[in-house]
Structures are given as C-alpha cells and as structure tokens.
N, C-alpha and C positions, 0 to 999 in steps of 0.2 A: 436408620432408620431419616433422624430427622437431619444429620447433617446431611446423606446424601440427597433427596431434596432442598434442601435450602440450597446446594451447590449447583443445582440439577440445570442445567442448560433449558430443557423442557417446560421444569417447572417455572423459572422462568418466565418463558416463554409466553404461559399460561395466564400468568399474573399480570404484568406490565399494563399498561394501559392503552398502549400505542406499538406498532413494532420495532419501531425505529429510538425506542427507550433502550436503557443499558448496552447500546452494542458499542460505546468506544469506553475506553478505559479511563474512569473517574476517581475521585475519591472515594464516593460513596457507590460502589457498585449493586444488584440485586441483594447478593448472601450478605455481603457489611452492612447494608441497610436492614434487613431481619433479624440480624445477631445485635444491631443496637437496640432495635425495639424492644427485642427478647428479654433486655438487660436490666429491664426495672430502672429507667431514666427517674430520679426522684429530687436531684440536685440541678441547677440551673444547667441549660443546655450546652454551655462554654467548657462547663464542667467535666459533665459527662462526656463530651464528643473527646475533651482531651485525655479523659481516663479509658476510655475506647480504645481509643488510637495506639496511646501507648502501650496497652497492653498486648494487642495484637500484632503492634510491629515493633515495640520495644524501644523505640526512640519517637519524641512529640516532635522532633526537628524536621525527620523525614519523611513524615505524612501525619497529617492533620486535617480534620475537616470544620469546617466552619459553619456555623447555626445557616447561614443561607442556604448552603450547599446541601445541609442536610431536607431543610424544607423543601427546596427542588426536587431533591430525590423521593421524597416521600408521593410527592403528588405521581410520581410516574406508577406506582404502584398499588393494588388492589388491598384491600384488607383481608379479602376473599385467601389470600395464600393463607392466611395463620387460620381460618376458620379449616381450609384444606388438612393444613399440617395437624390441625387436632383431631380433624375425624381421623384421620391415618394413627397417630399415634395414637389413640384411644381405641381403636379396632384391634391393632398390634397387642395392644395391653391385655385386653380381653380375649384374643385369641389363645395366646398361652395357658389357657385355662389354669392360671397358678395367680388366684386372688383372694380374700379373705370374701365369705359369705356367712349369712346367717342361715342354719339348716337345708343348705344347698340354693340359697335364695341369694339373690343381689340386691341389698336397699338402696333404693333410690329417691332420694326427698329432690319434689321441686316445687319451687318458692319463687318470689317477686319480690326484686328491690329497689328502691328508685338510689339516683346518684345525680348530683348536682353536676352542670355542664357550664362551661365560659358562657357569660353574655353576651352574644353576637346576633345579629337578625339572623343570620343564616343556622344559627343553631334554633332561634325560637321558630323558625319556619319548619325546622327537618323534625324535633323532635316533642316540641309543644314547650310550656308554659307551667309551673303552677304556681298561685298566688297563695301567698302566708303573708296575714297579717299586715296589708295592703302593700306586699312588695310583690312583684313578678320573680321569679327568678327559673332559667330554663333548664328542666330535668329531663331526662332518661329511664324507662323503665328496665332494669337486668331481669333472666328468668334463665337462672343454670339449671339442669338435671346434675345432681353430686352424688355422687356415688360416699353414702357416709361412713362404709366400714374402708376404704382403700383410700379416700379422702381425693379422687378426682371428681373435674367436671366431665361429664359425658357428653354432653351439650350444652349450649346458652345460646340467650338470643338478648339483644341489645335494640330495644323498640321505640316507638312513641311513649311519652310519658303516662297517657289517657290509656294502654294499649291494657286490655283484658288478661290478668294474670289467667284466667280459667283457657282464654284462647290460643294461650302459649304454651298452656298443659297439654293441650289436645296437637297443637304440633309435634312436641315432645313423644309424645305417644307412637305416632309413626315415624319420627328421626332417631329415634333410640333402637330401633327392630331395625331400620336401618345397618347402623352401627354395627350392632351386634347380635345379629339376629338367634345365636344358639344360647344365649344366656337366661334364667329363669329370675324373674324378678319382682318385687313387692314395691310397690311406688308408694311413698309418705308424702299425703298433703294436709295440711294446714286447713284452719274452718274457713277460708273464702273462698274451698274448692269446690265442696260438693255440689252436684248437677246430676241427675238423671241421667241424661246424655252422654256427660262425662265417664259416671261410672258403666255405663252400656259399653262406653266404645272403648275404655278398657281391657275388660273383657272377653269383647271379640278380636281383641286386638292379642288376646294371652295374657294380659298381667294379673298377677294380684293388689291389690293396694290396701291400703288403711289410712281413712281421711276422719280426720276429728270433724265434727258435725256440731251443729245444732240443735238440738230439739225442738223447738217451738217455729221456726219456719222453714224446715224444708219437706221432709215428706210424713203424712199423715202414719204413716204405719211406726217412723220413728219416734214420733209425738206421742201415741198409745204407747208402747214400750216405756217411756220415760217414765209415764205416769204407773205403769206398773212395778210391782217386787223385783218382777225377774232381773238378774244380771247379765244373763248371755242368751241370746235368742236368734232361732233362722227365722229368719224373713221372707215371704216370697211377694214379691210386687208387681204388678199387673202393668205393663209398661204400655198395655194399648189404649187406656180409660183417656178419653175422651179430653179432662183438663191437663194430660199429659204428652199430648200428639199438637198441639201447638208449635213447638219445634220443628221446623223443616228439617232441619241435621236429623232430628229422633227418628222423625217418619221417615228418611232415608235408611237410617241405619235400620230399622226394624224392617223394611222391604228389603235390604241386601241380605241380609241373616237369618229372616222368617224367625225371629223372634215374639214371643207376648209375654213371657214372664224372665225374669230373673230373679236368684235368690241369693241374699246378702245374709251378711249375723251384725246385728248391734250388739254393741257392750257398753255397760256403765263401769267408769271408772274411777275411784274418788281417790284425788289429790290428797296428798299429805296437810294441804291446807283445809280440806273438809268439801272443797270443792268439788260438784260431779262431772266429769266431764264423759263423751259419747265418742264413742270409735264405729266408723261403721268399716266393714270389711267384706272382702270376699274371700276369705281364708276361713272355710266352713266346719271344718275336721276341727269337734273342740277337745277331743283328745290329744292329739297331736300338736295343737297349737292354742294354752291354754290363754285366759284373759291376761293373765301376769305375762307372758309372752308377747304379748299386744301392745301391752302398755310400755313394755321395756323397747320394742322394736320403735315404737311412734318416739318414743323417748331420745332414741340414736340421731333422729330428725333436728336434734338442736346441732349436732354435727355442721347443718347448712347455714345454721344462725349464725355458729362461730367464724364459718367459710366468712361469711359478709363481714363480720366486723374485722378478720382479718385482711379482707381486700380494701377497707377503706383506713384502715389504721397503719397497717403495716405498708400494703402493698399504693397505697393512697394512689386507690383507684381513679380519684377525681383530680388527681393533682396531674392533669393533662399535657401534654407538650404541643399542644396546637391547637389554633380554633375553628378547623373546621368539621362537618360532618365526617368526611374522611379520618381527618388526622384521628378525631374521638373513637371511631370505628379499631384503628390500626392499633392504637397505644390499647383499647380494652381486652381486645382478640388476643394481641401479642401477651398481654399480661394473664391471661387466663392460660395459654400454653406455657407458659413459663412458671407459672403456679404447677401443673400438671407435672413439667420434668422435675423440677424440684421435689416435688411427693414421691418422686418414684426415687430419688435418692434418700430422702427422708424414711419411704418406708424399709428401705436396705438396711439403713444404720438401725431401725427399732427391732427391726429380725433380731440382730445380733447383742443390742442392748436387752432384748427379752431374752434369750440363750444364757446371755452373763449374768441378767439377774436371777433366776430358775438357779444358776449355778453357785449362786453367792451365799455364804452361810450368814453374813454380816450386817444385809441388807435391812435399811430403817422399814421400809416401804414394799409393800407386795409387789409393785408394780411401776415403771417408770417409764414416761414417753419424752421423747423429744422435744427439745423447744425449740416450735415451728418458727418463731420470730429471730432466733439466738442463728438458727438453722440458714433462715432467707438473707439473713446480712452477710453469713460468711458466703454463699453458694451466690450471692452477686459478682459477676465476670469471672469468677473461674470457671462456671459451665460455659458459658460463652467461648473460654479461653480453651476447654476439653474441646468444644467442634471444631475449634478450629486447628485442633493438634491433629499430627497424621496417626492416622486410623490405629494403628500398633501402637501408639502412647496410651489409647483411650481407658484400659484396663485398668491402668498404674494409677492414672490421674482419678478416674471412678473410683477406685478403692481407697485412692489418697483423701477424695471427699467426705466419704462414708465414715471413714476414721476421724476427720474434722470435728463433722459435726455431732456423731455418736454420744462425743465426750460432755455434750450441755444435756443433760436431762434434769426434769422436773416430774417429782412424785404423783404417781394418780390417785385421787382418794375417793373413791366411791360414795354418792349421795351426800356430794360437797354442794352447798349452797350458800348463798349472800343475799343478804339485804339488800334492796335494790336504795343505793346513797343520791342525795341530791347532787347535781353536777355542779365543779367548782368553778365560778366562772371566769377566774384568773388563771389562763392555762400556766403561766410560768411557775405554778406552787407542783403542779401534776411532775410525775417522776417518770412517766414512762418517756422514752428516748427514741432516736427513730435509730432503725436496724438496718436499711441500707440507702 
C-alpha cells in the first residue's frame, strides 16, 4: 500500500507545492525524495546521498544527487505527504483486526516531549524559544498518541514550544476516532493532563481512560478520597456546579450532550518506594478490572517514554537535515512513518521469537525481545530497497529482513529497575554507539 502511494502520480499531484513541480526527469523525483527522507539520514548529507543512490541504482557514477539538488527538491513537496502516508498505514494496520489488546482494549499513551531545533530566525518565529540558564534555544513540542502494546504512533503533532499538552490531547481524542473508528481504547495520561473538560470530552467520544492525578489541586472529590482510608472508590461529579462552568468549552460540551453528572473511579496505588499515587479512571467495573490491573496498564505508559528516548538517542530526531520549518516537519514526520514501518517488521520477528522461545527447553530466561536499536540499524537501507523492488520480490525480501533482525534478542526481566545515575560529562567514555 505504501509503495503504491509513494509511486502514485495522483499522490504526487496532491502533495507537490506547485503543479509544474516534478514534471521533468530529475535526479530527485517525488518518490525518490520521499524514500530518501524515510531512510533516517544521520550522517552528512553527502555520505547519505551517495549511499542511497548506490543502493537504488547499483552504480554511484551512473546516478548521484548533490546536497543542492536535494535541498531544491524538498522545497517542492509538502510534509503533509508523510502525515497522509502514516494515516493510511495506521488505518490499514488496525483494519486487519490482528493486533495486541489488553482485555479487548487498545492501550494508547498520550504525552508530550520537547525537541531542540536549529537556531535560525525562521525557526524561532515558527516554533518559539526556550530560556535556559540565560540561553535562548529554539524548541518545539511533540505530542504522539502511542499504542504501547503494538509500538505504533497512531497520530502525532509537531507544535510550538509553548503549546498546551492538554490542548493537543484534546485534538488526539477527535483524530484517533477518525483514523480507527472501530477500536475500543483506553487512553493513558500522566499527571499533567487531568481536567474536568478533558475527562468529559473523552467520555462523550467513547473513550475509557486512566489518568494519574494530584490529590491536592484537582477535584474536591479526589481530595476527600485521598483523606479517607478507602483505596478504590466510585465518585459522582456534578459537572454543572458554578465553579466548574467557567470553561466555555465545558459549557458547550454539557449543552451538546445534556450532561449533568459523570461517574469516575479513583484508586490509590502504593509504589515500591512507599509513595502513594492516585489513578482516575472511567473503568468502573471493580470486579472485571482490579486496582492491580489499573496499576499494570498505567505502568505500560512507560513504553511511550522509551519511545521518546529511542527517538532522541537512536533515531536522532534532533539531527535535522535542514534549517527551515518545512524541512523540520519533513524530517520529523518522515521518521515517525519510518519507525512505524520498522515496528511492523520487528513485531513479525518478535512473534517468531516468542514461538521459538516457548518451544525451547534450554532457554535461560522466560521471555526475550528483539533488540530494537540493532534492528533499526539493520533495517536502514534495506526497507527502502525493498520498496524499490518489484512486487513479486517483496515477500522474499520481507522474510529475509525478519530472519535477520530476529537473531538479535535481549532477555525481558519483569520488575527490573535501575537507580538513577549522575550523567558523565565526558561523552567519550560512553559505550553507546550509533546504530544508523
């Protein structure tokens, strides 16, 4: 499906900026440009361009692209091409109905992360600036909706640095339903997100949710629960109270859905450190879903934190190949799409590893997982070359890639934790090396 779109003339027409662009034969045509950007360039542009054209043509002397030809070509295309491709990819993936769920639910974590941008006036004007220890640094806010079981970015936003994480979450609530209307979802949100409006909006849009909240400065009902000896309680909230109607958005929501009260559940969770956390949820059935269940699925939200770390330290999401807002958006959304495509191959390899592990009588650990960093390094160039190949060769290439990455596994050890260590100022002592 992705290949058909990338090489489609209609798709090109809908995402080039002017109708006369990409009409003549150039070093960089529309499809070649997209595939190059999806290939997660991390080295110098000259090295990456030479490597790319060698793979697709087999001869660097026959056809090669310069940095200038690449820069000229990319300004003729809109980053929305990657947004549409990811939307199509996500819709097709979940349409098959063959994906991991928790008790029939898809688990989606929503969170925000800030990324550093090149320091140019255009970047500051478009995305904003952060002040840190007397320094001004151009930054942007990213907000992915991440399927923590299937390791896919369903939807994501790249916004201004000062953008509200809560407002972006509200946009996700509407967008996720548009992309995958048949899925039953539980949204997982951190303590920066609780608001009566957001909770109500999620409920009226058919979502369940689990939100970590603060007992002191959110709802009076939660504050009273925190003072009590109860550990798991259903609370009823009157959303029409005058103190809660100052929000125009909430008033509009109440009018449109004729709501006066909502019922939620609040649970006390005591962590291994002894700290008590509070989880607010719409999952009211205490028999079907215990407080331990809520603790476990909220803990899965950590997979999105792992994804943020992977973005910055493996994909090098802040290692941009251009210094314009359009170039930044192209690089960001192209890498999100590439990660999703790679995740599909990694999932296939993981399923084979799981089957083989269960059949082995000599395994040292109960479960093993694919080393995602190594897999990403192996898949660089190979996935793009597969997309260039004739359709009849896809299955063989796909199976070959799965066989390659499933050789690199690491043990999954439940309950594993690590003490926080001071960062080493001299990076030359670090053992981590680039995978791509």
